[in-house]
N, C-alpha and C positions, 0 to 999 in steps of 0.2 A: 645549798638546798635548791638554788634556782634551776639547776639542771633537771630536777624532777618534773618541772613544768614544761620542759622543752618539747617532749612528745606531744603534749596537748596542744601547744602552740602550732607545731608542724601540722598536726591533724586538722586543726581549725583552718590553717592556710590552705591545705589541700582541698578541704570541703568547699571553700569559696571558689575554687577553680573548676569544680565538677559542673559540667553543663547539664541542666535538667533535661530529661528526655521529654519529647513532645508526645503527649498522650493522644493528640489529635492529628498525628502525622498522616500524610498522603504520599502516594507513590506514582512514579512513571507518568508525569504530566506532559512531557514532550517526547516525540518519537521521530525517528529517522530510519528509513528502510530502503533496501535495494532488492529488486526481484528479477527473475527470469520469466518472461511472459510466453505463454503457450495458448494455442487455440483449443477450445473444447467444442465437441460436436460439429466439427468441420466436414464439408463435403470431401469425398475420397480423392478428388483431383487437386485439392488444395494442400499445399505443403509449406513448411517454414524453412528458412535457411539463415545461417549466421546466428548471431546472438541478439535476441530481442530483449531490450533492457527496460526496466521500470524503476522509478524513483519516487519516493513519497516522504513527506514531512508534515508536522502539524502539532497542535496543542490539544490535549484531551483532559477534561476535568475529571479527576478521580474522586468518587463519592463513596466512602466506606459505608457498609450497611450492617455491620455487626460490631460488638464491643471489642473483639480482638483485632478488628480492622484488616483482617486477611481476606475478607470478601467485600467486593465493591462493584458499583456500577460506574460507567464512564461514558461521557458524551463529549465530542470534540469537533474541531474544524481543521481541515488540512488541505493539502494540495498534492497532486500526483501527475506525473508525465509518463506516458507509456508508448513504446514503439514496437512494431511487429514487422520483421523482415519475412516476406512471403512471396508467393507467385501469383497474386491477384493484381491485375492491372486495373487501376481506377482511372478512368478517362472521362472527359467531357465531350459529348457529341455535338453536332451542329445545332440541335434543338435546345442545347443548354443543360440538358439532363446528364446525369452520371451513368456511365456504363461500367460493367464489371466482367472481366474475362480472365481466363487462365493463361499464363505465359509459359512458353517453352523454357526449360531450365537454361538453355544456351543463348537465350535472346536478351539477357539483361545482366548487368553487373551490380545494380542496386535497385531494389524495389521495396518500399516500405511505406507504412502510414503511421502517423504519430498523433496522439491525443493528449490534451491537458484538461484536468478536472479539478473543480473545487469539491471537497469531500466532507461528509459528516459521518464519522465512525461512532458506533455505539457498541459497548462491550460489557459482558459480565466477567468479573475478574476473581480469580483465586490465586493466592500466593502464600508463601511461608515467611513473609517479612515480619519484622518487629520494629519498634522505634529505634533500636540500636543496631539492627542488622541490615546492611545495604546489599549483601549478596544473598539471593534467595531464589527458590524455584517459583515459577509462575506459569499459569495457563489462562489465557485470555481468549474468550470466544465471543463472537458477535456478528454484527452486520455493518455494511458500509454503503452509503448512498453517495453517488457522484453526479455532478452536473457538468456537462461539457462546456468548456470555455473556448477552446480553439482546437483545430486539427489540420493536418496537412498530409498530402500523399506525394512521394518523390519517386521518380523513375529515371534510370540511366541505362540505355541499351541501344539496340539496333533501331529503335524508333526515335532516338535522340534523347535529350534531357527534358524532363517535364516536372513541374511542381504545381500542385493544386492546393488551394486553401479553402477553409470554410465549407467543408463538404456536407451538404444537407442530408445525405442518406445515412448519417450516423445518428444513433439515438442520443437525444439530449440528456437522458437520465440513465445511469447505470447503478445497479445494486447487486450485492452479493454477500456471501457468508465469509467470515474471516476467522482465523485461528492463529494465535501466536503462543509459543511455548518454549521455555528454556531456563537457563540458570545464569544469574548475574548479567553480564554484558551481552552474551550470545543467545539469541532467540530465533528459532525458525518461524517463518511466516508463510501462511497459505491464504489464498483468496480464490473463491469459486464464484464466477458471475452467474447470477440467476436471470439476467436480462441479456438479450442479444446485442452485439456491438452495433449492428446495422438495423435500419428500419425495414418495414415490409417492402418498400420500394426498391431496395437493393436486391437484385436477382442475378443468379449465375446459372446459365443454361435454363432459363425460365423457372427457376426454383429460388425461393427466398434464401438469402445468406444467413441462416440461423446459427451464427458462430458466437460462442461465449468466450469469456476470458478466464484463464487459469494462471495464477501467479504463485511462484515458489521462490522464497528468498530468505533474507535475514532482516530483522528489525531490532533497533537499539532504542532503549528507553532512558529518559533523563528526568531528574526532578525539575 
């Protein structure tokens, strides 16, 4: 008769191995992204060349706001570095101030500026996740505030090799709109800068360089 109790024993053993689902689960609290950087609202004589790369990473606190936990707010802290290959020569004149001029396409082999930012992202999040499903659709929209940590400008060409650091005509604060959307690991990422890269002191042909940042790329989220 002992064999009649065997299924019950097996079931009892299986139940002890079942991991309870976390009813207070959170999602996507670390991020890593790579972007292709473009100029928005640039003067007609300004052009980009080569591949302008951006890289970002950080931690973002996920805060669900409904019982199903598929809606959430998120606030975080991160870092990004961005480069722009283009034809604006940034130079320092004898008075110590910066000058901006357009280069001829045949006069340089490398010309770019790079910036490093500490960032604070804020997002409103929608997703199809559950406590047991790790592959789901997501749409995260929000804003990002960045504070300039360091920057450089590099030039190689007929004028020689030049490198400038701590360029004062860059805005210390950057802010813009963000959108990421995708399924599981692969997510498209967009950023549109609402603030200009340069201050009002940066002029090209006696006009302010009112250039914004546009980023298109991929972002990956982790628990």
